[in-house]
Structure formats: C-alpha cells, structure tokens
C-alpha positions as CSV (number, residue, x, y, z in Angstrom):
1,M,15.1,4.2,15.0
2,A,16.6,7.3,14.6
3,G,14.3,9.9,12.8
4,V,14.1,11.0,9.1
5,H,15.9,14.3,9.1
6,G,19.1,13.1,7.8
7,K,20.7,9.6,6.8
8,C,18.9,6.4,6.8
9,V,19.6,4.3,9.7
10,N,18.3,0.7,10.9
11,P,17.4,-0.2,8.0
12,P,15.0,-3.2,8.7
13,P,15.4,-7.2,8.0
14,S,16.4,-8.4,4.4
15,R,12.8,-10.2,3.7
16,L,11.6,-6.7,3.9
17,V,13.2,-5.4,1.0
18,F,10.0,-6.9,-0.9
19,Q,7.4,-5.1,1.1
20,T,6.5,-2.1,-1.6
21,A,7.8,-0.9,-4.1
22,H,12.3,6.4,-14.4
23,E,11.9,9.8,-14.0
24,G,14.3,9.9,-10.9
25,T,14.7,13.4,-8.7
26,K,18.9,14.6,-8.2
27,A,18.8,12.7,-5.2
28,E,17.6,9.4,-6.4
29,R,19.9,9.7,-9.3
30,R,23.3,10.6,-7.2
31,T,21.9,7.1,-5.1
32,E,21.8,5.0,-8.5
33,Q,25.2,6.2,-8.9
34,H,26.5,5.2,-5.6
35,M,25.0,1.7,-6.1
36,D,27.2,-1.1,-6.6
37,P,28.0,-2.4,-10.3
38,V,25.8,-5.2,-10.1
39,T,22.9,-3.7,-8.4
40,Q,22.8,-0.9,-11.1
41,K,23.1,-3.3,-14.1
42,L,20.3,-5.7,-12.3
43,Q,18.0,-2.6,-11.9
44,L,18.8,-1.9,-15.6
45,E,17.9,-5.4,-16.9
46,A,14.7,-4.9,-14.7
47,Q,13.4,-2.1,-15.9
48,R,14.2,-3.6,-19.7
49,I,12.1,-6.7,-18.6
50,A,9.4,-4.4,-17.8
51,S,9.5,-2.2,-20.9
52,R,8.4,-5.3,-23.0
53,H,5.0,-5.7,-20.6
54,G,1.9,-3.6,-21.4
55,I,0.7,-0.5,-19.6
56,P,-2.0,-1.6,-17.2
57,A,-5.5,-0.4,-18.2
58,F,-5.8,1.9,-15.3
59,Y,-3.5,4.1,-16.9
60,T,-4.9,4.0,-20.5
61,S,-8.5,4.1,-18.8
62,F,-8.2,7.3,-16.7
63,K,-5.9,9.3,-18.7
64,P,-8.0,12.5,-18.3
65,H,-7.9,12.1,-14.3
66,M,-4.5,11.7,-14.0
67,A,-3.9,14.9,-16.5
68,L,-5.7,16.9,-14.1
69,A,-4.0,15.3,-11.2
70,R,-0.5,15.9,-12.6
71,R,-1.5,19.8,-13.7
72,L,-2.7,20.3,-9.9
73,Y,0.8,18.3,-8.8
74,Y,2.9,20.8,-10.6
75,H,0.8,23.9,-10.4
76,H,-1.5,24.1,-7.2
77,P,0.7,26.6,-4.9
78,L,0.1,24.1,-1.8
79,V,1.3,21.3,-3.5
80,A,4.5,23.4,-4.3
81,T,5.0,24.7,-1.2
82,L,4.8,21.0,0.7
83,K,6.6,19.4,-1.6
84,Q,9.9,21.6,-0.9
85,W,9.2,21.0,2.7
86,V,8.9,17.0,2.1
87,K,11.9,17.0,-0.1
88,P,14.9,16.5,2.2
89,R,12.8,14.4,4.9
90,L,11.9,11.8,2.7
91,Q,14.0,8.0,2.1
92,E,15.6,8.1,-1.4
93,C,18.0,5.5,0.1
94,L,14.8,3.5,0.8
95,G,13.1,4.1,-2.5
96,H,10.6,5.8,-1.0
97,G,11.8,9.1,-1.9
98,L,10.2,12.2,-4.2
99,Y,9.4,9.2,-7.5
100,H,7.6,7.2,-4.9
101,C,5.5,9.9,-3.6
102,R,4.9,11.9,-6.5
103,R,3.2,8.8,-7.9
104,V,1.4,8.0,-5.0
105,S,0.0,12.0,-5.3
106,I,-1.1,11.9,-8.2
107,E,-2.5,8.6,-8.7
108,G,-4.3,8.7,-5.3
109,A,-6.2,12.5,-6.6
110,A,-7.0,10.7,-10.2
111,L,-8.6,7.6,-7.9
112,V,-10.6,10.6,-6.2
113,F,-11.7,11.9,-10.0
114,A,-12.7,8.4,-10.8
115,E,-14.9,7.7,-7.6
116,M,-16.6,11.1,-7.3
117,E,-17.2,11.3,-11.0
118,S,-19.6,8.2,-10.7
119,G,-22.0,10.2,-8.5
120,P,-23.3,13.7,-7.7
121,R,-20.3,16.2,-7.1
122,D,-19.2,19.8,-7.1
123,P,-16.3,20.2,-9.4
124,R,-14.7,22.7,-6.8
125,G,-15.2,20.5,-4.0
126,M,-13.5,17.5,-5.7
127,E,-10.8,19.3,-6.9
128,R,-10.4,20.4,-3.5
129,L,-10.6,16.5,-2.5
130,M,-8.2,15.8,-5.0
131,V,-5.2,18.4,-3.6
132,L,-5.9,16.7,-0.4
133,A,-4.9,13.4,-1.9
134,L,-1.9,15.0,-3.5
135,L,-1.4,16.5,-0.1
136,A,-1.4,12.9,1.9
137,G,0.6,11.6,-1.1
138,L,3.7,13.7,-0.3
139,L,3.5,13.5,3.4
140,H,2.5,9.3,3.6
141,D,6.2,8.2,4.1
142,I,7.9,11.1,5.8
143,C,8.7,8.7,8.6
144,R,9.1,5.6,6.5
145,S,12.5,4.4,8.8
146,Q,10.7,4.0,11.4
147,D,8.7,1.6,13.3
148,N,4.9,2.1,13.0
149,H,5.9,4.7,10.5
150,A,2.4,5.4,9.2
151,E,1.2,6.6,13.0
152,R,4.2,8.7,13.0
153,G,3.8,10.0,9.7
154,A,0.2,11.5,10.7
155,R,1.8,13.0,13.7
156,E,4.5,15.1,11.9
157,A,1.7,15.6,9.3
158,A,-0.7,17.3,11.6
159,K,3.0,19.6,12.6
160,A,3.7,20.1,9.1
161,L,0.3,21.2,8.4
162,R,-0.5,23.7,11.2
163,D,0.3,26.4,9.4
164,Y,-1.5,25.9,6.1
165,P,-4.3,27.6,4.5
166,L,-6.2,23.9,5.4
167,T,-9.4,23.5,8.0
168,A,-9.0,21.8,11.1
169,D,-11.1,18.6,9.6
170,E,-9.3,19.0,6.0
171,I,-5.5,18.9,8.4
172,A,-7.4,15.6,10.3
173,G,-8.8,13.7,6.9
174,V,-5.2,14.1,5.9
175,C,-3.5,12.5,8.8
176,Q,-6.2,9.5,8.7
177,A,-5.5,8.7,5.7
178,I,-1.9,8.8,6.5
179,R,-2.3,6.6,9.5
180,N,-4.4,4.0,7.3
181,H,-2.1,3.6,4.5
182,E,-0.2,0.5,6.3
183,A,-0.6,-3.0,4.6
184,F,-3.0,-5.8,6.1
185,I,-3.4,-3.9,8.9
186,P,-7.3,-2.9,9.2
187,P,-8.0,0.7,8.9
188,E,-9.7,2.9,11.3
189,P,-13.1,3.9,9.6
190,C,-13.6,7.6,9.1
191,S,-16.0,9.5,10.4
192,R,-17.0,11.2,7.4
193,P,-17.5,9.9,3.9
194,W,-15.0,12.4,1.9
195,C,-12.4,11.6,4.4
196,Q,-13.0,7.6,4.0
197,L,-12.5,8.1,0.7
198,L,-9.3,10.1,1.0
199,S,-8.0,7.5,2.8
200,D,-9.4,4.7,0.6
201,C,-7.5,6.3,-2.7
202,L,-4.2,7.3,-0.4
203,Y,-3.8,3.2,0.0
204,D,-5.0,2.2,-3.3
205,A,-2.4,4.5,-5.2
206,D,0.2,3.5,-2.5
207,K,-0.4,0.0,-2.9
208,F,-0.5,0.3,-6.5
209,R,3.2,0.8,-6.2
210,W,3.4,-2.9,-5.3
211,G,3.3,-3.7,-8.8
212,P,5.8,-2.8,-11.4
213,D,7.5,0.1,-9.0
214,T,8.8,-3.0,-6.5
215,F,10.8,-4.7,-9.2
216,T,12.3,-1.7,-11.3
217,H,12.9,0.9,-8.5
218,T,12.1,-0.1,-4.8
219,L,13.5,-3.7,-4.8
220,W,17.0,-2.1,-6.0
221,Y,17.3,0.6,-3.6
222,M,16.9,-1.5,-0.8
223,V,19.1,-4.3,-1.9
224,H,21.4,-1.2,-2.4
225,Q,21.0,0.1,1.4
226,K,21.2,-3.3,2.9
227,G,24.4,-4.8,1.0
228,L,22.6,-8.1,0.3
229,T,24.8,-10.6,-1.5
230,L,22.8,-11.6,-4.4
231,Q,22.3,-15.1,-2.9
232,E,20.5,-13.6,-0.3
233,L,18.3,-12.2,-2.8
234,I,17.8,-15.2,-4.7
235,E,16.5,-17.0,-1.3
236,N,14.3,-14.2,-0.4
237,F,12.6,-13.5,-4.0
238,P,10.1,-16.4,-3.7
239,W,8.8,-15.3,-0.4
240,G,9.0,-12.1,-1.5
241,I,6.6,-12.1,-4.6
242,S,4.2,-14.1,-2.7
243,G,3.7,-11.2,-0.4
244,V,3.5,-9.3,-3.2
245,V,0.4,-11.0,-4.2
246,R,-1.5,-10.6,-1.3
247,I,-2.0,-7.4,-1.9
248,K,-4.4,-7.9,-4.7
249,E,-7.3,-8.7,-1.7
250,T,-6.9,-5.2,-0.3
251,F,-7.6,-2.7,-2.5
252,R,-10.1,-0.6,-0.6
253,T,-12.2,2.1,-3.9
254,N,-14.1,0.4,-6.5
255,T,-11.9,2.1,-8.9
256,G,-8.8,0.1,-7.2
257,K,-10.7,-3.1,-6.4
258,H,-10.7,-3.0,-10.5
259,F,-7.8,-2.0,-11.7
260,G,-5.8,-2.8,-8.9
261,P,-5.3,-6.8,-8.9
262,Q,-4.3,-6.6,-12.6
263,I,-1.2,-3.7,-12.0
264,I,-0.2,-6.3,-9.4
265,E,-0.3,-9.4,-11.6
266,S,1.9,-7.4,-14.0
267,G,4.6,-6.5,-11.1
268,V,4.5,-10.0,-10.4
269,S,5.1,-11.7,-14.2
270,I,8.0,-8.5,-14.3
271,G,9.1,-10.5,-10.7
272,R,9.2,-13.9,-11.9
273,E,11.3,-12.6,-15.1
274,I,13.3,-11.1,-12.7
275,Y,14.1,-14.3,-10.6
276,H,14.3,-16.6,-13.2
277,Y,17.1,-14.1,-15.1
278,L,19.1,-14.1,-11.4
279,I,18.7,-17.9,-11.2
280,K,20.4,-18.3,-15.2
281,H,22.9,-15.3,-14.5
282,Y,23.8,-15.5,-11.0
283,R,23.9,-19.3,-9.5
284,E,25.5,-19.9,-6.3
285,G,29.3,-20.5,-7.2
286,E,29.5,-17.8,-9.6
287,N,28.4,-15.4,-7.8
288,D,31.8,-14.2,-5.7
289,Q,33.5,-14.2,-9.3
290,R,30.5,-12.1,-10.8
291,H,31.2,-9.8,-8.1
292,A,34.6,-9.5,-8.5
293,D,34.5,-9.2,-12.2
294,G,31.6,-6.5,-11.5
295,H,29.1,-8.1,-14.1
C-alpha cells in the first residue's frame, strides 16, 4: 500500500469500517462537505441520536485531569510543534485525522494523571509523562492506511522525534506505546514501569474511541471513503457491533478497566439505535430510490 503522505489509497474491506472509531478540523469539514448527501444525513442523524445519551462517567469523574491535559495539548511548545508536522500526514478521509488523534492525546494524558495520582508521584515527572502521552497520541495513526500500521507508525515516529528535546529513552517509550496500540494483538511488555504506563494509557484512550466516536464520526468517513451502499452498511452492521463489544475486555489501565466498558456500552447503544433507524428508513428495495432522491 502507498504511504500516508498524500491521498488515501487501497482502503480495507467494507467490514473494516467498524473496526475503530464535533469540533472538526478544516480538513475534516472539507471531507464532510464532500460526503454524498445520504451519508452526510446519516451522520447528522447519528449525532442527533448520540445527543440523547448521557455523558460516560469517565468525563465527569476526571474533569481536572482532562483540563490539565487540554492545557498541555494547546499550550505546550513540543505538542504545538509536533501538531504542525502531523496534520498533513493523518488520514482525515478514514476518520483518523486530527479530531481522532486530539482526543486520543488528551484522554491518554488524562489517564496518565489518573493512574499516577493513586501512588507516590513527582508533579514534574507526571507532567512530563503526560506530554509524552500527548506526543504518542498525535503520532499513533500516522501510518493508518498501511498494513501493520502500528509497527510502521512506531518507526516513523522514531524518525520524527529525533530532533526534539527528548531523551533516547523517552523516544523509545513513545514508539513502544505506538507499537502496542493495535487491538486484539498481544502487546510487547515494556522494561520500565513508566513506559508500561504510557503504553497502556495510549491503548485505552485509543479504544475509548470505539464507543460513541465510532458511530458519530469514524463510521461515516469510512463509509464515504469506500463508497458503501446502504445495503452493504446494513448487512455489516451487526458484525461491526459485535466487534466493538469485544473491545470491552481489553482495557489495560485500572482506570480504563473501570470506565472503558461504559464508554463502549454507550457507543453500542447508539449504534443499535442507528441500525434500527437504517432498517426502518432504508430497507432493501427503497435504497435505490432514496439515493436518487437524495434522502
């Protein structure tokens, strides 16, 4: 497959639409504007359905953690520099652009805070690890369109970070976290506790995206990119939901294990409502006429 430094190529099979999963970047808004009217309408309907659901407890329980993570994301100079480098290399057209990576970054850093506050900690050390989590979140999907994207992304991240004021151990820790973020693949154990924490927090923050984000964001970008018909979407929807459910058992941090399943259940509940909406409004036989009518 071609690299990520350009247009999206060779998208995966239609069922992979469901593998992962608003404040959108300009590039994301351009992609939304170029969606066909049916897909755009369905995304808006999905967002309307999601708005009726409550906020998962993670976001209400860790407001100070999220606030510090956001402050570092928007104001730390290392993060600001990397953000500019990452933007043109992310896969906006696959729903894994800056919106996705921003959320993974911020929530990964918040998880670092949550995990470290339960034990002895040096505030300066904690903030430094939060910054590393932000960098890992920004970089984790830079090779998203390629086979073995986690391993390839780790290699690209190592090159990208060479000129940053980071130690060799810090760069290795970020790259190991990226290497370990793939779902349903056993992670490589890390040699140091802080590195293991960084790896586990990146994984959990990325898998939080398999909740509501899958059904309000990622799904519709991938449907649009692959040109799926509504019947193909409907046929694959139950399979996709079953894959999302499986992720509940894979969270790695204590915080992720406690709060992650609820985030996933929230997404699954939204997904089931969307599926029933599709069945009700886009049954086989009506599909072609609805496409023609732009409904």
